[in-house]
C-alpha positions, -999 to 999 in steps of 0.1 A, spaced: 106 -323 -550 108 -342 -517 116 -304 -501 85 -290 -521 64 -318 -511 73 -311 -475 74 -279 -476 37 -274 -489 28 -307 -465 38 -285 -437 24 -255 -450 -9 -270 -454 -11 -284 -418 8 -254 -399 -18 -228 -420 -48 -254 -409 -42 -252 -373 -34 -209 -382 -69 -210 -393 -86 -235 -364 -71 -210 -344 -86 -185 -356 -54 -164 -363 -52 -132 -382 -36 -141 -413 -35 -178 -400 -29 -198 -430 5 -173 -440 18 -173 -406 10 -210 -398 27 -220 -431 55 -199 -420 59 -212 -386 57 -246 -396 88 -242 -422 108 -222 -396 103 -248 -366 111 -276 -395 141 -259 -407 152 -256 -368 154 -292 -369 174 -295 -397 146 -308 -424 156 -296 -464 130 -275 -469 124 -252 -507 97 -237 -524 106 -235 -563 106 -196 -574 81 -199 -603 56 -214 -572 62 -181 -556 55 -163 -586 27 -177 -592 13 -172 -557 28 -136 -560 5 -129 -595 -23 -141 -577 -15 -122 -547 -14 -91 -571 -42 -96 -585 -64 -100 -552 -49 -67 -543 -63 -48 -577 -101 -63 -571 -101 -41 -539 -98 -9 -560 -132 8 -566 -142 37 -586 -150 53 -556 -111 57 -546 -108 90 -569 -127 110 -547 -107 106 -514 -70 97 -534 -63 132 -531 -62 131 -493 -29 104 -497 -4 130 -502 -3 140 -464 2 99 -457 30 97 -481 48 125 -467 44 106 -436 56 74 -443 86 90 -461 93 107 -431 93 75 -411 115 58 -434 142 86 -429 142 79 -396 137 43 -396 165 33 -418 195 51 -398 184 38 -366 182 1 -382 217 9 -393 230 17 -359 214 -7 -344 226 -35 -374 262 -20 -367 264 -12 -324 240 -44 -318 246 -70 -342 282 -61 -350 275 -58 -390 301 -45 -411 290 -7 -425 279 -23 -456 261 -53 -443 244 -33 -420 232 -7 -444 213 -30 -475 201 -46 -439 183 -15 -428 165 -10 -459 130 -19 -459 127 -28 -497 128 -61 -514 149 -86 -504 163 -100 -536 176 -66 -545 189 -57 -515 213 -90 -509 218 -88 -549 228 -51 -547 245 -53 -513 266 -86 -525 278 -61 -555 290 -35 -532 306 -56 -507 279 -66 -481 276 -102 -468 245 -115 -490 240 -146 -464 236 -118 -434 216 -98 -456 190 -123 -467 186 -137 -429 182 -103 -416 157 -90 -439 139 -124 -434 138 -128 -399 127 -91 -398 97 -99 -418 88 -131 -400 91 -113 -365 68 -83 -379 40 -106 -390 43 -133 -357 38 -97 -339 15 -73 -362 -18 -90 -360 -20 -94 -317 -6 -57 -319 -36 -50 -341 -55 -67 -314 -41 -50 -287 -41 -14 -300 -72 -9 -318 -93 -40 -306 -98 -60 -336 -117 -87 -328 -106 -122 -341 -141 -129 -352 -135 -102 -376 -111 -126 -394 -134 -152 -394 -158 -129 -408 -139 -119 -437 -128 -152 -444 -164 -157 -453 -169 -181 -486 -177 -153 -513 -199 -162 -544 -182 -184 -571 -167 -169 -597 -178 -178 -634 -158 -194 -656 -161 -161 -682 -149 -140 -652 -119 -165 -640 -107 -165 -676 -108 -126 -677 -93 -125 -642 -62 -152 -651 -56 -135 -684 -55 -99 -671 -30 -112 -645 -6 -130 -667 -6 -101 -693 1 -77 -667 30 -96 -648 49 -101 -684 47 -66 -696 58 -59 -658 85 -77 -663 95 -67 -698 93 -30 -687 117 -43 -654 89 -29 -629 100 -29 -594 81 -64 -578 66 -74 -615 44 -105 -601 30 -82 -576 23 -49 -594 20 -61 -628 -16 -80 -618 -27 -54 -599 -23 -23 -619 -46 -37 -649 -74 -53 -625 -73 -21 -604 -79 -2 -634 -107 -24 -646 -118 -22 -612 -120 15 -611 -134 19 -646 -164 3 -632 -156 -29 -658 -149 -56 -638 -162 -66 -603 -147 -97 -595 -153 -122 -564 -123 -140 -554 -129 -176 -535 -114 -178 -504 -96 -209 -511 -76 -190 -537 -69 -168 -506 -55 -197 -484 -36 -214 -511 -17 -183 -518 -11 -175 -479 4 -210 -476 24 -206 -504 40 -175 -495 43 -184 -458 62 -213 -468 84 -194 -489 93 -171 -463 102 -201 -434 122 -221 -461 143 -191 -463 159 -205 -432 165 -239 -441 204 -252 -439 210 -226 -414 221 -237 -380 197 -236 -350 226 -213 -332 227 -190 -362 186 -189 -363 180 -183 -326 207 -153 -326 191 -139 -357 157 -138 -347 173 -123 -308 190 -98 -330 157 -91 -347 132 -89 -322 147 -58 -309 150 -42 -343 113 -49 -350 102 -38 -315 120 -5 -322 106 -1 -359 71 -7 -345 74 19 -320 82 44 -348 53 38 -366 31 36 -339 40 69 -329 39 83 -369 8 61 -370 -7 82 -340 -1 116 -352 -6 111 -384 -45 97 -375 -49 126 -356 -44 150 -386 -60 130 -414 -93 107 -410 -77 79 -426 -76 55 -393 -48 45 -370 -55 6 -383 -48 17 -418 -16 41 -408 -2 16 -391 -2 -12 -421 6 14 -443 37 28 -421 54 -10 -414 85 -18 -427 71 -52 -439 69 -70 -471 42 -54 -498 29 -93 -504 27 -98 -469 13 -67 -454 -10 -61 -481 -24 -98 -477 -28 -87 -440 -47 -59 -448 -68 -75 -472 -78 -105 -449 -83 -79 -421 -102 -56 -445 -83 -25 -433 -84 -4 -466 -61 -28 -486 -58 -4 -518 -44 25 -489 -23 0 -477 -6 -14 -506 -5 19 -527 19 33 -498 38 0 -499 44 -1 -538 54 39 -537 80 25 -510 91 -2 -532 91 20 -558 112 47 -541 138 23 -527 141 5 -556 151 37 -579 173 52 -556 195 27 -542 208 11 -569 217 49 -577 236 51 -543 248 24 -543 268 23 -577 281 62 -566 295 46 -534 311 13 -548 322 40 -575 341 63 -549 357 29 -534 371 21 -563 387 52 -568 399 51 -534 417 18 -537 431 29 -572 462 50 -552 468 21 -532 469 -3 -557 
């Protein structure tokens, strides 16, 4: 319990500092950096899985409120950008694999599962079952996500000229949600996550609430207004959760992981910028939205950034959801085939 209190306390302090400095995604980044810093000092930290799940349910529900009836008029335009995202993955994953194999010195399996931008839990479990190092895989994914989150907001400001005042404007408190709307909001979010968990939908606590609330919004049945305090609390929990993933790791191990991750992150971001530039010239979606849609970060974290900065969160979240679904479906099939081949090769030697 002390670990949880320390982590949340650090998250609130770090998040408040990030918000005071008017940093995009300040509450999340502040909570994350504060917990990473404490981890480097050897402080034992933890965010329980049930609390993370609640935060993901809240975020999925908030992303669902960004959907509007007018979305149906432009959703057909996404086929080109979805294809662009797949092309990006087809280039980025091999590049990340080569980087992991040649630069970091990972073995083939660990490099492969560390390079696939899918769900962290799925990649660690599948990688471990196939023979990859689960700790290295988890650290590699978490370090890449943390580095992207720290670099991306400032990259947006430099490339697109997003003023930090825009963040402050986006964070103005909205009208208080009524008790009836709050009850319906919670009911849709919880029931959606339970159904998604039952049918084994990828990222059930995120996509489960998103789908029914998005459907209600698009059908013009609801018009939820979420208080900013709810957004900030969700950011703190998610940010602290990322930071505590490094708890227990040795300082030199964390330092090495981040140094190696920074090189890979710069490589992947360079590819993202190139693809966003090309497809922005091809479509009228917007460079910022394409940048966030293509970047190999987490659905939750990048979706939150798009929501806070009001950069077409529906477009961004939908592209990341498709990426997660695609990887979650294809990687287990490919991994199982690889394991079978390995077992067949080992039988003659046995």
